[in-house]
N, C-alpha and C positions, 0 to 999 in steps of 0.2 A: 801047608797053608794054616791059617787060624781062623777061628770063627770068634765073632764077636757080639756081646749082648750087654744089656744093663745088668749091674749087680743087682743081687738081692740078698735079702737077711740070712739066706740059705747058704750064701757063698762066705760068710765071717771065716769059719774055719780054714778055707783054701788061702783067705786073705791073710790069715796068722801064719800057714806053713810057708807062703811067700815071703812074708816077712824075714821069717827065720833063716832063710837061705841068701835074702838079698842085703839085710842090713846088720848091722852090729846090735847087739842086745841094748845098747842105748836107746835106739830108734823103734824099738817095738812096741806097739800100742796094743791095750786090752781089747779082746773082742768087744766090750761095751763101748769104748770109744770109736773103735770102727764101725760099729751098727749106728751108732749115734750119727756119724758122717753119711753114712748112705741113707738113712731115713730123712736126713735133711735135705738131701739133695739128690733122689733116686735118678733124676732126670740125666746127671752129669757124673756119674758113677760107672765106669765100665770094666768089664773082665774080658780077656782073651784067653781062649781054649784052643788046645789042639788035642784031637781025640777023645773029647770029653775031660781034659784035665786041664784045670787053671795053669796057666803059665805066665800072666801078666795080668795087671789092674791098674787103674788110676781112680783116684777120689778127688772130686773137683767140687766145688761149691762156689755161688754167687756170695761173694764177702766184700769186704771193705778194705781198699787197696791200703796199705801202709799198716795194717793189722794182722800180723800172722797167726793163724789158728794155734793154740798152745798145744803142745804134743800130748797126748793120752787123756786128752779132756773127755769126759764121760758125758757131757751135755754138748748139745751144737744145735743152734737154731739161726737161721738165715738172717741177718740184719734187713730193717726194713729198706734202709738206703743203701743196698747193696751196688757197689759201681766196679767191680772187677769179677772175672771168673778165677777163684783162687785154688790152685792144683795142691792139694794138700799132700798128696802122696801118689807115686808112681813106682811100682816095682815091676821089673822084667826078670823072670827065672833064667838061668844060665842055658836052659834048653831054648829058650826063644830069642835069646840076644842076637843081634845082628839080622834079625829076619824080618824087621819092619815092625813088629808089635808095638814098640814104644810110639813110633809115628803115627801108626794108626790110632791108637788110643788118643794120642793127642788130638789128630784132626777130629774126632768124634767129639770130644770135650769142645774144642774151638767151634764145631758148628753149634753146639748147644749155645754157646756164649753170643753166637751171631744171632740166633735166633731170641736171645735177650738183651740184645745191642749191648752186651759188656764187650767194649773193644780192649779195656785193659785186661791182662792176665798175668796174676801174681804167684809168686812160689818162693819158697825158701829151698836153696841148693844145699845139699849135705854130701858128705863122704866123696868129696872131689866130684861131683856131679855137674859143675858149672859148664864145663866145656860141652857136655852133651846139650844144655838148655841153650846155650849161646847158637851152637848148630841151628837151633829151632827158633831163633828171632829173639831171645832173652837177652836182658843186658843188666849188668848190676847196677844195684842203686845203692845210694848211700843210704846208712841205717840212720833214723832219727831216735830220739831217746825212748818213744813208745816202742819202736821196732827193735832197739837194742836190748830190752829186757827180755823180749821174748826170743830173741834169737840165741842167748845165752844158754837157754834151754836145749837148742840143735847143736851145741857143740862150738869149739874154737873157729872151725872153718866154715861155718855157715854164712849164706850170703843171701840176700833178699834181693830177688830179680823181678823184672816186668818186662812185658813184650806189650806193644801198642799196635793195635792191628790199623792200618790206614784206612780212613773213612770210605775211600775208594773201594777197598776190598769187600766192604758190608754194602755199600750201594745204598744206603740209609740217608737222611738229611744230615747235615754237619751238626757237631755237637761242641762242647766245650773240652773235651777231653784234650 
């Protein structure tokens, strides 16, 4: 069984450790970059632990759809007109795969997005992870000129994906999404 909690600055070392076992070196972000994201959106960054050891995490931030966050950026501030919940990074270590940690982390982020009335959820899928995201309701989007330049840094197989939560699922007033 996993325990879940909000990420804190003290967890950055564990996030770096998980990056090393989950991603190729091209996707490792500096501790400074990771900390900037956690500090920018502490309410939507979560850690999964088993027996006190970090086994998975998710970094998600209110953001602007169609504007992926650059990899390894040392600064991060939430845009004034955030219109989506952007999942910048999710890593599930080998010992936690297949146990539901990824799904549970996503559910926590979706709950935060709901509280913020952000029905659109966006991400960049890398390392062949598109099928995982598709199982969770995300769909591939055509990249535009602004997205293309950012996606280039994520590698040739990077895909920009979105998930729109139906209005009925949130129960709030209709909007223009």
